[in-house]
MARRO-385959 format. One line per 8 residues: number of its first residue (from 1); for each residue x, z, y of C-alpha. Coordinates in nm, 3 decimals, m for minus. Each point is the difference from the previous one (the first is absolute). Example, Ala and Ser with C-alpha at 12.3 -4.5 7.8 and 13.67 -1.06 7.14 Angstrom:
# residues 2
1 = 1.230 0.780 m0.450; 0.137 m0.066 0.344 .
This chain:
# residues 600
1 = 1.333 m1.125 m2.851; 0.074 m0.373 0.040; 0.354 m0.118 0.055; m0.084 m0.188 0.318; 0.333 m0.183 m0.005; m0.146 m0.222 m0.277; m0.308 m0.090 0.206; 0.131 m0.314 0.167 .
9 = m0.200 m0.229 0.228; m0.066 m0.281 m0.247; m0.142 0.239 m0.257; m0.221 0.180 0.250; m0.134 m0.325 0.142; m0.135 m0.084 m0.345; m0.199 0.320 m0.035; m0.015 0.351 0.143 .
17 = 0.192 0.283 m0.156; m0.243 0.279 m0.078; m0.044 0.352 m0.128; m0.335 0.077 m0.160; m0.076 0.371 m0.026; m0.299 0.064 m0.222; m0.026 0.378 m0.007; m0.348 0.085 m0.139 .
25 = 0.025 m0.227 m0.305; 0.344 0.092 m0.123; 0.191 0.080 0.185; 0.159 m0.342 m0.025; 0.255 m0.164 0.223; 0.045 m0.377 0.009; 0.273 m0.177 0.194; 0.072 m0.368 0.041 .
33 = m0.158 m0.291 0.187; m0.363 m0.021 0.101; m0.191 m0.270 0.193; m0.158 0.155 0.308; m0.234 m0.101 0.280; m0.071 0.135 0.345; m0.317 0.207 m0.037; m0.046 0.087 0.367 .
41 = 0.225 0.043 0.303; 0.322 0.125 m0.166; m0.141 0.128 m0.331; 0.085 m0.192 m0.318; m0.183 m0.021 m0.333; 0.069 m0.156 m0.339; m0.081 m0.371 0.002; m0.191 m0.040 m0.327 .
49 = m0.075 m0.366 0.072; 0.360 m0.110 0.026; 0.180 m0.136 m0.304; 0.370 0.055 0.016; 0.268 m0.086 m0.253; 0.370 0.050 0.040; 0.178 m0.335 m0.007; 0.326 0.163 m0.101 .
57 = 0.076 0.331 m0.171; m0.014 0.300 0.234; 0.224 0.300 m0.016; m0.084 0.338 0.146; 0.210 0.313 0.019; m0.144 0.347 0.034; 0.130 0.353 0.032; m0.180 0.286 m0.168 .
65 = 0.057 0.336 0.162; m0.025 0.291 m0.243; 0.029 0.345 0.151; m0.051 0.354 m0.115; 0.145 0.161 0.312; m0.255 m0.102 0.263; m0.246 0.257 0.128; m0.366 m0.062 m0.091 .
73 = m0.146 m0.300 0.187; 0.338 m0.076 0.161; 0.168 m0.243 m0.240; m0.051 m0.264 0.270; 0.288 0.162 0.188; 0.247 m0.110 m0.267; m0.140 m0.352 0.019; 0.054 0.005 0.376 .
81 = 0.364 0.104 m0.049; 0.048 m0.275 m0.255; m0.151 m0.270 0.221; 0.241 0.064 0.283; 0.308 0.052 m0.213; m0.065 m0.310 m0.212; m0.127 m0.241 0.264; m0.017 0.127 0.359 .
89 = 0.353 0.124 0.053; 0.150 m0.320 m0.140; m0.207 m0.212 0.236; 0.086 0.214 0.302; 0.372 m0.072 m0.038; m0.060 m0.358 0.122; m0.312 0.042 0.214; 0.148 m0.022 0.352 .
97 = m0.174 m0.328 0.077; m0.333 0.171 m0.078; m0.035 0.084 0.369; 0.024 m0.362 0.118; m0.319 m0.138 0.146; m0.195 m0.254 m0.204; m0.272 m0.078 0.254; 0.075 m0.311 0.212 .
105 = 0.006 0.218 0.312; 0.242 0.249 m0.156; 0.242 m0.217 m0.196; 0.276 0.050 0.254; m0.017 0.379 m0.046; 0.211 0.194 m0.248; 0.191 0.302 0.133; m0.189 0.289 0.157 .
113 = 0.149 m0.079 0.342; m0.169 m0.342 m0.011; m0.331 0.144 m0.118; 0.011 0.266 0.273; 0.052 m0.252 0.277; m0.302 m0.196 m0.119; m0.232 0.287 m0.095; 0.064 0.259 0.272 .
121 = 0.136 m0.195 0.295; m0.208 m0.315 m0.037; m0.316 0.035 m0.210; m0.103 0.355 0.094; m0.011 m0.054 0.381; m0.166 m0.339 m0.047; m0.277 0.137 m0.223; m0.047 0.324 0.193 .
129 = m0.336 0.095 0.148; m0.058 0.281 0.252; m0.299 0.232 0.001; m0.100 0.204 0.308; m0.048 0.368 m0.085; m0.240 0.248 0.164; 0.274 0.202 0.170; 0.146 m0.306 0.168 .
137 = 0.280 m0.047 m0.254; 0.048 m0.320 m0.197; m0.013 m0.023 m0.376; 0.088 m0.299 m0.209; 0.164 m0.158 m0.301; 0.057 m0.325 m0.181; m0.350 m0.136 m0.044; m0.199 m0.023 m0.321 .
145 = m0.289 m0.245 m0.036; m0.232 0.164 m0.250; m0.305 0.160 0.162; m0.187 m0.026 0.325; m0.036 m0.270 0.264; 0.372 m0.045 0.055; 0.352 0.117 m0.082; 0.029 0.370 m0.074 .
153 = 0.243 0.284 m0.069; m0.037 0.167 m0.339; 0.106 0.357 m0.078; m0.121 m0.026 m0.357; 0.133 0.075 m0.345; 0.051 m0.372 m0.063; 0.123 m0.149 0.327; 0.140 0.296 0.189 .
161 = 0.140 m0.123 0.330; 0.160 0.337 0.077; 0.231 m0.021 m0.302; 0.113 m0.345 0.112; 0.050 0.113 0.360; 0.193 0.302 m0.125; 0.242 m0.234 m0.176; 0.029 m0.210 0.316 .
169 = 0.068 0.311 0.210; 0.280 0.111 m0.234; 0.161 m0.343 0.028; m0.044 m0.014 0.379; 0.150 0.347 0.050; 0.297 m0.081 m0.225; 0.070 m0.319 0.194; m0.063 0.148 0.346 .
177 = m0.312 m0.204 0.082; m0.199 0.243 0.215; m0.275 m0.250 0.084; m0.063 m0.066 m0.368; m0.021 0.375 m0.065; m0.264 0.028 0.273; m0.195 m0.286 m0.151; 0.002 0.165 m0.343 .
185 = m0.112 0.327 0.163; m0.327 m0.165 0.101; m0.116 0.022 m0.362; 0.066 0.373 0.000; m0.198 0.031 0.324; m0.290 m0.180 m0.167; 0.007 0.241 m0.296; 0.015 0.299 0.231 .
193 = m0.293 m0.114 0.217; m0.232 m0.155 m0.261; m0.351 0.146 0.050; m0.169 0.222 m0.252; m0.160 0.336 m0.064; 0.132 0.344 m0.099; 0.351 m0.136 m0.071; m0.110 m0.314 m0.187 .
201 = 0.069 m0.336 0.165; m0.066 m0.371 m0.031; 0.271 m0.223 m0.148; m0.085 m0.353 0.116; 0.011 m0.109 0.365; m0.121 m0.338 0.128; 0.069 m0.056 0.370; m0.301 m0.107 0.203 .
209 = m0.016 m0.326 0.191; m0.142 m0.078 0.345; 0.000 0.364 0.097; m0.160 0.129 m0.320; 0.120 0.330 m0.141; 0.213 0.032 m0.313; m0.191 m0.021 m0.328; 0.098 0.270 m0.251 .
217 = m0.064 0.021 m0.375; 0.070 0.249 m0.278; 0.259 m0.191 m0.203; 0.055 m0.215 m0.304; m0.113 0.223 m0.282; m0.245 m0.238 m0.158; 0.192 m0.324 m0.040; m0.218 m0.129 0.281 .
225 = 0.065 0.204 0.311; m0.234 0.291 0.068; m0.142 0.055 0.349; m0.197 0.323 m0.030; 0.126 0.346 m0.084; 0.359 0.106 m0.069; 0.240 m0.071 m0.286; 0.225 0.284 m0.109 .
233 = 0.252 m0.226 m0.174; 0.055 m0.216 0.310; 0.016 0.298 0.237; 0.244 0.198 m0.215; 0.229 m0.298 m0.065; 0.014 m0.054 0.377; 0.062 0.372 0.053; 0.286 m0.014 m0.249 .
241 = 0.174 m0.275 0.199; m0.057 0.188 0.324; 0.187 0.290 m0.159; 0.279 m0.233 m0.117; 0.026 m0.127 0.359; 0.033 0.359 0.122; 0.259 0.093 m0.266; 0.214 m0.293 0.117 .
249 = m0.004 0.128 0.360; m0.148 m0.319 0.144; m0.158 0.002 0.348; m0.354 0.130 0.037; 0.026 0.259 m0.278; m0.124 0.295 0.206; m0.369 m0.085 m0.056; 0.024 m0.058 m0.375 .
257 = m0.036 0.355 m0.129; m0.322 0.076 0.191; m0.155 m0.323 m0.131; 0.106 0.070 m0.358; m0.107 0.365 0.016; m0.349 m0.108 0.106; m0.019 m0.253 m0.285; 0.122 0.261 m0.250 .
265 = m0.263 0.248 0.120; m0.267 m0.266 m0.052; 0.124 m0.076 m0.353; 0.061 0.358 m0.115; m0.344 0.113 0.118; m0.158 m0.263 m0.226; 0.204 0.053 m0.315; m0.226 0.048 m0.301 .
273 = 0.000 0.313 m0.216; 0.170 m0.184 m0.289; 0.288 m0.101 0.228; m0.095 m0.363 0.057; 0.082 m0.120 0.350; m0.286 m0.237 0.089; 0.076 m0.318 0.191; m0.345 m0.136 0.096 .
281 = m0.174 0.148 0.302; m0.311 m0.091 0.197; 0.000 m0.054 0.375; m0.081 0.367 0.058; 0.298 0.107 m0.213; m0.200 0.109 m0.304; 0.142 m0.072 m0.347; m0.140 m0.292 m0.197 .
289 = 0.035 0.162 m0.340; m0.109 m0.289 m0.221; 0.235 m0.253 0.162; 0.290 0.246 0.008; m0.041 0.086 m0.367; 0.035 m0.365 m0.102; 0.347 m0.010 0.156; 0.116 0.351 m0.086 .
297 = 0.362 m0.118 m0.048; 0.015 m0.031 0.380; 0.049 0.376 0.000; 0.371 m0.079 m0.053; 0.066 m0.180 0.331; m0.192 0.270 0.188; 0.215 0.268 m0.166; 0.311 m0.195 0.103 .
305 = m0.106 0.019 0.365; m0.068 0.374 m0.022; 0.337 0.064 m0.166; 0.190 m0.204 0.259; m0.183 0.188 0.275; 0.092 0.330 m0.167; 0.364 m0.109 m0.007; m0.010 m0.026 0.379 .
313 = m0.256 0.271 0.082; m0.004 0.291 m0.245; m0.369 0.082 m0.001; m0.073 0.140 m0.350; m0.348 m0.154 0.006; 0.152 m0.346 m0.030; 0.210 0.095 m0.301; m0.287 0.181 m0.169 .
321 = m0.232 m0.300 0.038; 0.269 m0.238 m0.128; 0.068 0.221 m0.302; m0.371 0.003 m0.083; m0.011 m0.376 0.038; 0.291 m0.053 m0.239; m0.155 0.245 m0.247; m0.321 m0.203 0.014 .
329 = 0.193 m0.317 m0.083; 0.172 0.175 m0.291; m0.339 0.093 m0.144; m0.223 m0.296 0.087; 0.220 m0.307 0.052; 0.344 0.018 m0.160; m0.098 0.089 m0.362; m0.260 m0.279 m0.011 .
337 = 0.214 m0.236 0.209; m0.294 m0.068 0.227; 0.216 m0.159 0.268; m0.262 m0.196 0.184; m0.038 0.007 0.377; m0.209 m0.215 0.234; 0.219 m0.306 m0.058; m0.076 m0.012 m0.372 .
345 = m0.364 m0.093 0.040; m0.032 m0.157 0.341; 0.306 m0.224 m0.011; 0.015 m0.191 m0.327; m0.218 0.191 m0.245; m0.355 0.025 0.136; m0.145 0.245 m0.247; m0.062 0.370 m0.041 .
353 = 0.248 0.219 m0.187; m0.053 0.041 m0.371; 0.207 0.038 m0.313; 0.080 m0.330 m0.168; m0.110 0.061 m0.357; 0.222 m0.271 m0.146; 0.329 0.130 0.137; m0.106 0.361 0.069 .
361 = 0.142 m0.037 0.350; m0.141 0.085 0.342; 0.055 m0.237 0.292; 0.355 0.045 0.131; 0.130 m0.062 0.350; 0.325 0.109 0.164; m0.068 0.034 0.375; m0.107 0.366 0.009 .
369 = 0.220 0.060 m0.305; 0.315 m0.093 0.193; m0.077 0.241 0.282; m0.084 0.274 m0.250; 0.347 m0.048 m0.150; 0.138 0.056 0.351; m0.220 0.309 0.044; 0.147 0.173 m0.304 .
377 = 0.352 m0.049 0.133; m0.091 0.147 0.340; m0.174 0.290 m0.178; 0.325 0.068 m0.184; 0.202 m0.023 0.322; m0.217 0.238 0.202; m0.053 0.257 m0.278; 0.320 m0.028 m0.203 .
385 = m0.212 0.006 m0.317; 0.153 m0.213 m0.276; m0.330 m0.075 m0.177; m0.112 m0.219 0.289; 0.310 m0.217 m0.037; m0.050 m0.024 m0.377; m0.362 m0.107 0.040; 0.102 m0.241 0.275 .
393 = 0.260 m0.170 m0.219; m0.251 m0.040 m0.284; m0.241 m0.165 0.244; 0.281 m0.210 0.145; 0.072 m0.142 m0.342; m0.370 m0.081 m0.042; 0.015 m0.181 0.335; 0.303 m0.194 m0.124 .
401 = m0.216 m0.161 m0.268; m0.124 m0.212 0.292; 0.352 m0.108 0.105; 0.151 m0.331 m0.110; 0.332 0.000 m0.185; m0.028 m0.375 m0.057; m0.113 m0.311 0.187; m0.234 m0.216 m0.205 .
409 = 0.168 m0.345 m0.011; m0.338 m0.170 0.011; m0.060 0.109 0.359; 0.044 m0.288 0.242; 0.231 m0.065 0.297; 0.251 0.277 m0.071; 0.368 m0.077 0.038; 0.154 0.259 m0.232 .
417 = m0.064 0.199 m0.316; m0.006 0.333 0.186; m0.214 m0.095 0.300; m0.286 0.240 m0.076; 0.209 0.273 m0.165; m0.126 0.345 0.099; m0.333 m0.115 0.139; m0.320 0.192 m0.071 .
425 = m0.331 m0.124 m0.127; m0.320 0.182 0.091; m0.256 0.073 m0.268; m0.110 m0.087 m0.351; m0.233 m0.281 0.100; 0.212 m0.164 0.266; 0.249 m0.265 m0.106; 0.225 m0.013 0.307 .
433 = 0.376 0.056 0.002; 0.202 0.177 0.269; m0.271 0.148 0.220; 0.105 0.132 0.342; m0.043 0.363 m0.109; 0.342 m0.042 m0.161; 0.166 0.091 0.332; m0.177 0.338 0.008 .
441 = 0.086 0.056 m0.366; 0.364 m0.081 0.076; 0.016 0.281 0.258; m0.155 0.245 m0.248; 0.247 m0.099 m0.273; 0.293 0.059 0.233; m0.138 0.342 0.096; m0.002 0.088 m0.371 .
449 = 0.357 m0.124 m0.037; 0.110 0.225 0.284; m0.180 0.294 m0.160; 0.118 m0.055 m0.358; 0.319 m0.209 0.016; m0.145 m0.233 m0.266; 0.145 m0.342 0.072; m0.282 m0.189 m0.170 .
457 = m0.223 0.107 0.289; 0.264 m0.128 0.243; 0.021 m0.337 m0.174; m0.375 m0.039 m0.036; m0.058 0.108 0.360; 0.235 m0.262 0.140; m0.155 m0.268 m0.222; m0.346 0.097 0.126 .
465 = 0.108 m0.025 0.364; 0.154 m0.343 m0.046; m0.289 m0.142 m0.206; m0.217 m0.052 0.309; 0.227 m0.255 0.167; m0.041 m0.305 m0.226; m0.375 0.067 0.018; m0.026 0.027 0.381 .
473 = m0.199 m0.072 0.205; m0.255 0.031 m0.280; m0.137 0.316 m0.158; 0.099 m0.088 m0.355; 0.100 m0.273 m0.243; m0.236 m0.182 m0.236; m0.313 0.192 0.092; m0.193 m0.160 m0.285 .
481 = 0.268 0.043 m0.263; 0.191 m0.327 0.032; 0.123 m0.224 0.277; 0.185 0.080 0.319; m0.031 0.211 0.311; m0.345 0.138 0.079; m0.162 0.005 0.343; 0.095 0.214 0.297 .
489 = m0.226 0.303 0.037; 0.188 0.184 0.275; 0.341 0.035 0.162; m0.033 0.365 m0.103; m0.050 m0.086 m0.367; 0.285 m0.247 m0.016; 0.292 m0.080 0.228; m0.040 0.295 0.237 .
497 = m0.056 0.264 m0.266; 0.292 m0.136 m0.203; 0.237 0.012 0.295; m0.119 0.352 0.089; 0.092 0.122 m0.348; 0.356 m0.127 0.049; 0.032 0.163 0.345; m0.108 0.338 m0.139 .
505 = 0.297 m0.010 m0.242; 0.257 m0.185 0.216; 0.213 0.297 0.102; 0.018 0.121 m0.359; 0.053 m0.325 m0.190; 0.162 m0.244 0.245; 0.106 m0.324 m0.176; 0.090 0.155 m0.334 .
513 = 0.022 0.341 m0.162; 0.225 0.157 m0.261; m0.110 0.306 m0.195; 0.343 0.143 m0.073; m0.122 0.270 m0.241; m0.153 m0.257 m0.238; 0.240 m0.286 0.073; m0.275 m0.244 0.096 .
521 = m0.022 m0.228 0.300; m0.297 m0.192 0.137; m0.007 m0.281 0.254; m0.260 0.053 0.270; 0.045 m0.275 0.256; 0.139 m0.327 m0.130; 0.251 0.156 m0.240; 0.040 m0.028 m0.376 .
529 = 0.171 0.297 m0.164; 0.158 m0.145 m0.310; 0.169 0.318 m0.121; 0.094 0.344 0.120; 0.284 0.179 m0.175; 0.096 0.349 0.104; 0.290 0.185 m0.157; 0.130 0.311 0.161 .
537 = 0.047 m0.079 0.366; m0.002 m0.379 m0.037; m0.313 m0.206 0.062; 0.011 m0.368 m0.105; m0.287 m0.218 0.114; m0.086 m0.356 m0.088; m0.211 m0.133 0.287; m0.121 m0.347 0.096 .
545 = m0.243 m0.155 0.245; m0.178 m0.335 0.010; m0.041 0.020 0.379; 0.216 m0.055 0.308; 0.057 0.320 0.197; 0.056 0.038 0.375; 0.119 0.357 m0.044; 0.171 0.204 m0.272 .
553 = m0.253 0.142 m0.251; m0.017 0.379 m0.013; m0.023 0.192 m0.329; m0.084 0.370 m0.021; 0.116 0.235 m0.276; m0.226 0.281 m0.117; 0.058 0.307 m0.218; 0.373 0.003 0.066 .
561 = 0.235 0.296 m0.015; 0.019 0.065 0.377; 0.355 0.137 m0.020; 0.145 m0.258 m0.238; 0.215 m0.292 0.114; m0.115 m0.334 m0.143; 0.168 m0.339 m0.014; m0.250 m0.287 0.023 .
569 = 0.072 m0.350 m0.131; m0.231 m0.296 0.062; 0.049 m0.292 m0.243; 0.356 0.122 m0.054; 0.062 0.019 0.376; 0.120 0.342 0.119; m0.254 0.106 0.258; 0.162 0.335 0.081 .
577 = m0.016 0.377 m0.056; m0.283 0.230 0.108; m0.119 0.354 m0.050; m0.337 0.035 m0.168; m0.154 0.121 0.326; 0.117 m0.318 0.173; m0.137 m0.225 m0.275; m0.344 0.153 0.048 .
585 = m0.005 m0.157 0.349; 0.075 m0.345 m0.141; 0.295 m0.240 0.006; 0.029 m0.366 0.094; 0.064 m0.260 m0.270; 0.204 m0.321 0.037; m0.275 m0.267 0.008; 0.246 m0.285 m0.052 .
593 = 0.122 0.149 m0.328; m0.356 0.037 m0.130; m0.104 m0.354 0.087; 0.315 m0.135 m0.163; m0.089 0.179 m0.324; m0.365 m0.110 m0.003; m0.066 m0.287 m0.243; m0.091 m0.322 0.176 .
C-alpha cells in the first residue's frame, strides 16, 4: 500500500502514480510511476507513446501488509483498518473547513445553519415544480432536467427527490416551519399517487403544459431514463424512503403502508426460484428475465425495502422473500464480487459484464452494494440473528475500499488537504472523486456505528457526510480523473442530497460528538476535535473552529455511564458537571474559547 503522504503535488504532476496488477502472468505486482492517457470518457490506459524521465531522483514509500489472521478472501478488511488509522483519522482532526463551499455561489457558506438557509429556505422553493395528481391533490419537488419535454420530478435510485424532501421536512419540523413541511409533503403525495399496475408504479413525472396531462416514465435504470415498463430498483428505493417518512411520524404517513404493501406483493409474487428479486418489468408487469439477470446485484436494494417494510408491518412473507434474496446474493454475487448494477454499464462503462482476464476481476460498482450493506443491518435488527451483522460488516469493509482517506494534491481548486476526505468513488472504470452517493453511505456508516459501537464507522460516516459540501452544487469532483468540480447533474445528486444526509443525523450528532467509551471525539459542523482525554469522570477536550458562530455549538456525548457524574473541560476551561444521561442530550460549548485557540 503506498504511503500517500509522500505523493506530493509536484511529483504527481510529473507522472501518475500507478499500481499494475498482472495476475495471469505471475502473479506480479508493480508499483511506481506510469505515463497514462485518457482512453475514453473517464477510463485511463498506459500511454506507450509518451517518453518520461525523472528530472530528479524520486522516493516512494510503501507499506506491505502481511497477515495470517484474516479469514479467506477478507484480508482487504485489515487494509481498510490500516488506511483509516494511518491516514484518514489524522486528516479528520483538522478537516472542519472541509464543509466550506468552493463554488462561487457557495463561498459564503460554511456552517450548517448557513447551508440550510440557502438550500431549504431559498433554493428549494425557487426550484420547486408542482404536478397535478388524479385525485385533485398536488405533488411536486425540486425539479430535475434530465428526461422529457421539460422539468421533472425523479423518484429514482440516482436522483430520488423523496429522500431530499424527507431531509427538508425533518429540518422544517425541527424549526417550526409548517409551510415548508407541507411543501416537502408534495413529494410524498406524488409517490403515493404515481400511476401503475398491480402495485408497481412509475418513478418519473413531467408536468404537462397548456392543459396537457402529466407524462410518466418508469425511472432511471438504464443511465438514460426509461419510459416503458417498471423498474424494481427505483420503486423499492422510493418505497424505502416512504417508510422512513412514516417512521419519523411526518404528516401524510397514513397512506404509506397500503402503497408499500401493494409494491411488496408485486415484488414477492415475481421472485425467482433461486431467490433473485428481479428489477426489470414490462408494461404489463411481467418479468424481463434477461435484463434482470444482468443486474442481479440489485436484489440487495429490493431486499432492503422488504426488510424495512417488515420492521413496520410484520408480514412473514416480506421477511421470507428478503431472506431468500440475501441467500441468493451470498451464493451468486458476494463470493464472486459481482457487484454490478445498472449504473456500471449505462453510466460510464458501456459494455456487457465479463471477467477481465488480466486482473481476474469482474466489473465492480458500489450503488447497489451500499444498499445491500444496509439490508444486512436491518436483517440483523429485525431477526436478532448475529450472522447477518457479521456478513454486513464484511460487506461494509468491502464498500469502504471505495472511500477516500486522502485527497490527491493534484486535484485543482481545493483549499485544504482534507477537502475530499471521506468521499466515495463509484466503480472500477470511473475516475471521479467524491460522488454524491457519499451522503447515503454516510448514513449507513452511522447506522453501523450505532449498532456496533465501533468508532471508525462514526468517524468515516461524518467524513462522508461532509465530503459533499466542497463539491456542491456538482455531482462529483474531477469526473475524468483530474481537474476540478464536475458538472451539475441534479439538485438531488448534489447539494440537496448532501444536506438531506446531514438532516437525517442532526438530532444524533449535532455540531460534534464524543464517544466516551472509546475516548474519541469528532467534529461534525465546523469543529476540529484536536484531542479527547477521558480519565475516570473527567473529560478534557481540545476543540477549535475556523468559523464565526452566531450561537454556541452543541456537542453530544454517546456511550456514557448514565449514572456517572462527569466534569467536562474545553481547552482547559471548566465547562461544568453533568450526569451521563444529561450529556447524551448535548451541551453547549464556549465558541469564543474555541476561536481563540484556533490557529490563524
